[in-house]
C-alpha positions as CSV (number, residue, x, y, z in Angstrom):
1,M,5.9,-41.4,-18.0
2,L,8.7,-39.8,-16.0
3,L,8.4,-36.7,-18.1
4,I,4.6,-36.4,-17.4
5,V,5.2,-36.7,-13.7
6,L,7.9,-34.1,-13.8
7,I,5.7,-31.7,-15.8
8,G,2.9,-32.3,-13.3
9,I,5.2,-31.5,-10.3
10,V,6.6,-28.4,-12.0
11,S,3.1,-27.2,-12.8
12,L,1.9,-27.8,-9.3
13,I,4.8,-25.8,-7.9
14,K,4.2,-23.0,-10.3
15,V,0.5,-22.7,-9.5
16,S,0.8,-23.1,-5.7
17,Y,4.0,-21.0,-5.2
18,P,2.2,-17.6,-4.9
19,F,0.1,-19.1,-2.1
20,I,3.0,-20.3,0.1
21,L,5.7,-17.6,-0.3
22,N,5.6,-16.0,3.1
23,T,3.0,-14.5,5.3
24,E,3.2,-11.1,3.6
25,E,2.7,-12.6,0.2
26,N,0.6,-15.6,1.2
27,L,-2.8,-14.9,-0.3
28,I,-4.7,-17.3,2.0
29,F,-3.2,-15.8,5.2
30,K,-3.7,-12.3,4.0
31,N,-7.3,-12.9,3.1
32,S,-8.1,-14.6,6.4
33,T,-6.7,-11.8,8.3
34,L,-8.5,-9.1,6.3
35,A,-11.9,-10.9,6.5
36,K,-11.5,-11.4,10.3
37,N,-10.9,-7.7,10.7
38,A,-13.7,-6.7,8.3
39,I,-16.5,-8.7,9.9
40,K,-17.1,-6.9,13.1
41,S,-20.9,-6.9,13.2
42,D,-23.8,-9.4,13.1
43,S,-24.7,-8.6,9.5
44,Y,-22.5,-8.1,6.5
45,T,-22.6,-8.6,2.7
46,F,-20.4,-10.9,0.6
47,V,-20.2,-11.9,-3.0
48,V,-20.2,-15.4,-4.4
49,L,-18.9,-15.7,-8.0
50,G,-17.4,-18.3,-10.2
51,D,-17.0,-19.8,-13.6
52,N,-15.0,-16.7,-14.8
53,K,-12.7,-19.0,-17.0
54,N,-10.4,-16.4,-18.6
55,S,-13.2,-13.8,-19.1
56,I,-10.7,-11.0,-18.7
57,S,-12.9,-7.9,-19.5
58,T,-16.0,-9.2,-17.7
59,F,-14.1,-10.3,-14.6
60,N,-12.3,-6.9,-14.4
61,K,-15.7,-5.1,-14.5
62,I,-16.9,-7.4,-11.7
63,I,-13.8,-6.6,-9.7
64,K,-14.3,-2.9,-10.1
65,Q,-18.0,-3.2,-9.0
66,I,-17.0,-5.2,-5.9
67,N,-14.2,-2.7,-5.0
68,N,-16.7,0.3,-5.3
69,D,-19.2,-1.3,-3.0
70,N,-18.2,-0.6,0.7
71,S,-20.9,-2.9,2.0
72,I,-19.2,-6.0,0.6
73,K,-16.8,-7.5,3.2
74,F,-15.3,-10.5,1.3
75,V,-15.6,-12.6,-1.9
76,I,-16.0,-16.3,-2.4
77,N,-15.0,-17.7,-5.8
78,T,-16.5,-21.2,-6.3
79,G,-14.3,-22.4,-9.1
80,D,-13.4,-22.7,-12.7
81,M,-11.1,-19.8,-12.3
82,V,-9.4,-20.6,-15.6
83,F,-10.4,-22.6,-18.7
84,D,-7.7,-25.2,-18.3
85,G,-4.9,-26.0,-16.0
86,N,-2.3,-23.9,-17.7
87,P,0.0,-22.3,-15.1
88,I,0.2,-19.1,-17.1
89,K,-3.5,-18.7,-16.9
90,Y,-3.5,-19.3,-13.1
91,D,-0.7,-16.7,-12.8
92,F,-2.9,-14.2,-14.7
93,F,-5.9,-15.0,-12.6
94,L,-3.9,-14.4,-9.4
95,K,-2.8,-11.0,-10.8
96,Q,-6.5,-10.2,-11.5
97,I,-7.7,-11.0,-8.0
98,K,-4.9,-9.0,-6.4
99,K,-6.8,-6.0,-7.7
100,L,-9.6,-6.8,-5.3
101,N,-9.6,-4.5,-2.2
102,K,-11.6,-7.2,-0.4
103,P,-10.5,-10.7,0.8
104,C,-11.2,-13.4,-1.7
105,Y,-11.5,-17.1,-0.9
106,L,-11.0,-19.6,-3.7
C-alpha cells in the first residue's frame, strides 16, 4: 500500500511540476497573461478542442491550423489530453502544446 501511495505522489509531482516551476515557465501564468493581452476588443475567436488522447499527427495538424489563424486569440482544451495517466504521455502532451502560439487553457 505504501508503494502505491509513493508512486502516486511521484506521478503527481512529475505531472504538475511543469505548471509550477516559476512564473517564466509556469504555463498557467503565461497563458493567463497572454490571453489578457490578446483580448482587447468586444469580439474575438477562440478554439475549443479535446479528446486528443495521444493522437500525435492529428493534434500536430490542429496546432498548425490554430497557429496559422490570426483571428484565434486562445484555445480551451476540455480534457482527455492523454489516453491514460502515464506521466511520460503528459510530458509529451505539454511539449506539443508549447508549440501553440496562442494561450491554451486545460
